[in-house]
N, C-alpha and C positions, 0 to 999 in steps of 0.2 A: 670388772676384769679379773680373771683367775690369777693365782700366784704364778702358775706356769707361764701364762701370757706375759706377765710382768718380767719374769726372768728372761724369756726369749727377747723381749723388747730391749731389756738392759744389755744383753749380750750383743744384739744387733748394734746398739749405740756404741759399745766398746769396740766392736770390729770396725765400725765406720771411723771412729776417732783414731784407731791404730793405723788404718789405711791412710788417713789424712796426714797424721804426724809422723808416721814411721820413717819416711825418707829424711826427716829433720834430725833424727837421733844420731846418725853418724856425723853430721855436721856439728851438732852440739858437743859430742865427745871430742872431736878433733879440735874444736874451738877451746874447750876447757884444757886439754893437754897442751896446746900451743900457748895458752895464756899462762899456765903454770911454768912452762919452760921459759917464757919471756920474763917472768918475775924472778925465777930462781937462778937461771944460768948466767945472765950478764952480771959482771961485777960492778960496773959503774952505774950510778943512779940514772944518769941521762940515757944510758943504753937500755936500761930496764924500761924507762918511759917510752922510748922510741919503739922497742919491740912490742910493748903492750899496745901502743897505738896502732902499729901495723897489724897485729893479730886481731884487734877489735874491728878495724876497718875491713879486714879480710872476712871476718865472721859475719859482719853486717852485710857485706856484699854477697856472701854465700847464701845467707838466709833470704835476702831479697831475691836473688836469682831462683832459689828453690820455690819461694812463694809465687813468683811469676810463672814458673813452669806448672805449678799445681793449679793456679787459676786458669791458665791456658788449657790444661787438660780437662778441668771441670767445665770450662766453657765449651770445649769441643764435645764433651759428653752430653752437655745440656742441649747443644744444637742437634746432636744425633737423636736424642730422645724426642725433641720437638719435631724433627723430620719424620721419625717413626710414628709419632702420634698423628701427624698430619696425614701420613699414608693410610693409617688405620681408619681415620675419619673419612678419607676419600673412598676407601673400600666399603665402609658402612653406607655411604651415600649411594654407591652403585647398587648395593643389595637392596636398599630402601626403594630405589627406583624400580627394580624388578618386582619387589613386593607389591607396589602400587598397581602393577599390571595384572595381578591375580585377585581372586576374591578376597575380601577382607578376612583377616584371621579371627578365630573365635575369641581370643584374648589378646589385647594389645601388649607388646613387650614393654619392659621398663624404659624410661627415657635414656637416650644415649649419653654416656659420660666419657669424655676424652681428655679429662684433666690429667690423667696418668695413663701409661701404657697398659697397666693392669685393668684400669677402668675401660679402656678402649677394647681390649681383648674380651672382657666380659660383655660389653655391648654387642660386639660382633657375634659372640656365641649365642646371645639371645636372639639376634636378628636371624642367624642361620636356623635356629630352632623354629622360629616363626615361619620362615620360608619353607622348611620341611613340612610343616603342618599345611600350609597353603598348597604346596605341590601335591601332597597326599590327597587333599580335598579335590584338586583339579583332576587327578588320575581317577578318583572315584566317580566324578561326574562325567568323565570322558568315556566311560564304558558304554558302548552302544547297546540299544535294545536288540534282542535277537530271540529266536525260538531255538532251543537246543535240539540237536539232531534226533534224539529219542522222541521228544514231544512232537517234532515235525512229522516223523514217521507215523506216529499214532493219529495225528490230525489228518494226514493224507488218507489213511485207511478209513477213518470215520467219514470224511467227506465223500470218498469214492462210492460208498454204498447208496448215496442219494442221487446219483445221476449227474447231469451236466447243467450247470447254471452259469449265467453271465455275471461277472463281477469286475468292476473297475476299481483299481487301487490307486489312490491319489495321496499326495503328501505335500507338506508345506514347501514353498519355493525356497531355493538357495539354502537348503539344509541337507548336508551330506548324510548325516546320521539318520534322519527321517527317510531319505531316499533309499538308503541301504536296507532299512527295516522293511519298507514298503516293497522293495524288490524281492526280499525273501518271501514275503506273503504271496506275491505273484507266483513265485516258483512253487510254493506249496499248493496253490490252487491248480496250477497246470499239472503238477504231479498227480493230483487227485482226479484229473480228467475234466476239471471245470474250465469254463472259458474265462481265464484270468487275463486281464488287460492292464497295462501300465508298467511301471509307475508313471503317473502323470502329475505334474505340479499344478496346484490350484491355490487360489487365495484362501486364507484361513477361514474355515467355516465356523470355527469355534473361537471364543475369546481366550487368548492366553495359551501357553504350552500345556500339554497333557501327555501323560505316560501311555495311556491305553489307546487302542484302536477304536475309532468311532464308526458306527454303522449307519449309513444313510440310504433311504429309499424314497421313491416319489410318493408312494402311498403306504403308510405303515401297516395297513391291513391286508396288503396284497401279496408280496413275494414270500414264498416259502424259504428261499435261499437265505434271507436275513435271519430267520428264526433258526435255521440249521447252523449257520455260522455262530450265532450267539450261544447256542447249546454247545457247540464244539469248543468255543473259547472258555465257557464255564467249566466244561468237563476236564480240559487240559490246562487250566489255570493260566490262560493267556490274557494279559491285562487288556481290558477294553472298557469303553464307557457303557454304563448300564442303559439298557433300552435301545430302541430304534428311533431315529429322528428322520423327519420328512425333509426333503430338499426338492424344491420345484425345479431346480436346474437339471435334474436327472431326466434324460429324454423319454424314457418309457417306464412303465410300471413294473417290468420284470427285472430290470437291472438293479443291482445292489452296488453301493459305493463304500469302500473301506477307506477311511481317511486317517492318515498318520500325521498327527500334529508335531510341532517342535517339542523336543524333550525338555522338561523343566530344568 
C-alpha cells in the first residue's frame, strides 16, 4: 500500500470516529461544567455530594440516551444498506436471466459480489457490459442476407442476355430470413425475364445451415441455366455453394432449383 493510500485510510478513520463521537462532545462539556459547579458552588458538604450525584446521574442518562440514538441510527442505516444490497442482487438476477436467453458471451464476467453496495454496483456494471456484448453479437447475427441494389441490377442485366429459363427458388421451412432472401432472388429472375417461381418451402436438402445459395438440377450435365447462374454468382460475388448438385425430386431436366438454407 502506498503512503498516500495510508494517509487517505487514516483520514477516513478519523472522519468516521469524529462522526461517531461528535454528538457526545457537547454532552461531555456540559457534564464537566455542571460537575465543577456542583463541587465549587455549594457551601455545605452534603449539598456538594447531592449536586455531584445529581450531575453524575444526569450525565450517565444523557450518555446512555445518546448511545441509544446512535445505535438506532446505525441500525437503520445498516437496514437500509441491506435493503439496497438486496435490491441490487435482485436486479442482477433479472439481468442474468436475460443473459441466459442470448448466445453465451465470449468471456464470462467475474463472479457476483453483493457483500457491499460497491461490490454490487461493480457486479452490475460487469453484467451490463456482458449483456452489451451479447446484444451486439445478436444484432450482427440478425442481419439478413440480401443482394444490394447495384449488384442486383448488374445480375439482372447479365441474366437477361441469355434468354428465358425456368428456375424454382426454394427455402428452408419456417425461416423468415431465408424466405426473404429467396423472394429477392425470385424478383431478380423475373426482372431478367426468366421464369422465376417461388419461393417454395421444402425440407432441408443439405445438412445444417449454410450462407450461400445451392444450385440443384435433375441432371448436372443437362441444363445451361445452372451454369449461367453459377457464372453470374461468381462474377458478382453472390455467396453460393460451389458446383451443381443433382436432385431426383426435380420433375424435368430443364428446371433449375435454387435452395436457400437456414442462415448459420
